[in-house]
C-alpha positions as CSV (number, residue, x, y, z in Angstrom):
1,M,0.0,0.0,0.0
2,R,1.1,3.5,-0.6
3,N,2.0,5.9,2.1
4,S,-1.1,8.0,1.5
5,E,-3.9,9.1,3.9
6,G,-6.3,6.7,2.3
7,S,-3.9,3.7,2.7
8,K,-3.2,4.7,6.3
9,A,-7.0,4.9,7.1
10,A,-7.5,1.5,5.5
11,L,-4.8,-0.1,7.6
12,R,-6.3,1.5,10.8
13,V,-9.7,0.0,9.9
14,I,-8.2,-3.5,9.3
15,E,-6.4,-3.3,12.6
16,A,-9.6,-2.2,14.4
17,I,-11.9,-4.8,12.8
18,S,-9.4,-7.6,12.5
19,P,-11.0,-9.6,9.7
20,K,-9.6,-13.1,8.9
21,I,-8.8,-12.1,5.4
22,V,-8.5,-8.9,3.3
23,F,-8.2,-8.8,-0.5
24,N,-6.8,-5.8,-2.4
25,G,-6.6,-5.5,-6.1
26,H,-5.7,-2.8,-8.7
27,M,-2.0,-3.2,-8.1
28,H,0.6,-1.5,-10.3
29,Y,3.7,-3.7,-9.6
30,G,2.1,-7.0,-10.7
31,G,1.7,-10.5,-9.4
32,Y,0.6,-11.0,-5.8
33,K,1.9,-10.4,-2.3
34,T,0.7,-11.5,1.1
35,C,1.3,-10.1,4.5
36,R,-0.1,-10.2,8.0
37,I,-1.6,-7.2,9.7
38,G,-2.3,-8.3,13.3
39,K,-4.4,-11.4,13.0
40,S,-5.5,-10.6,9.4
41,V,-4.1,-12.1,6.2
42,Y,-3.8,-9.3,3.6
43,I,-3.6,-10.4,0.0
44,Y,-2.6,-8.0,-2.7
45,I,-3.5,-9.4,-6.2
46,D,-3.1,-8.1,-9.8
47,S,-5.7,-9.6,-12.2
48,S,-4.8,-7.3,-15.0
49,Q,-4.3,-8.7,-18.5
50,K,-0.5,-8.3,-18.1
51,H,-0.2,-10.3,-14.8
52,R,-3.4,-12.4,-14.8
53,H,-3.5,-13.5,-11.2
54,Y,-6.6,-14.4,-9.3
55,A,-7.6,-15.8,-6.0
56,I,-10.1,-18.6,-5.1
57,L,-11.4,-18.6,-1.5
58,S,-12.5,-22.0,-0.3
59,S,-15.4,-22.1,2.2
60,K,-14.2,-25.3,3.8
61,S,-12.7,-25.2,7.3
62,P,-10.0,-24.2,7.8
63,L,-10.3,-21.4,5.1
64,E,-7.8,-21.6,2.2
65,V,-7.0,-19.2,-0.6
66,E,-5.6,-20.6,-3.8
67,I,-3.6,-18.1,-5.9
68,W,-3.5,-18.8,-9.6
69,R,-1.8,-17.2,-12.6
70,N,-3.5,-18.1,-15.8
71,L,-4.1,-21.9,-15.4
72,E,-1.3,-22.5,-12.9
73,N,-1.8,-22.8,-9.2
74,V,1.1,-20.8,-7.7
75,D,0.3,-20.7,-4.0
76,L,-2.0,-22.0,-1.3
77,I,-2.6,-19.8,1.8
78,H,-4.1,-21.3,5.0
79,I,-6.2,-18.9,7.0
80,E,-6.4,-19.5,10.8
């Protein structure tokens, strides 16, 4: 996230609400990135025509997120 007032506000909301998972798209550097903010898993993902990443959230327990690029599974993230 950029060091802007909007980004800082979004981070404060995530810290206050503490959701299990947060998705963020519309990236400019491509691909995907994950990080933890407190107890939340934050997933940045670029689904543009250039990078073509997407996420699939499984509803089974425990929650899992598959990260794909085109037709290739590139990561599996377990959500506690």
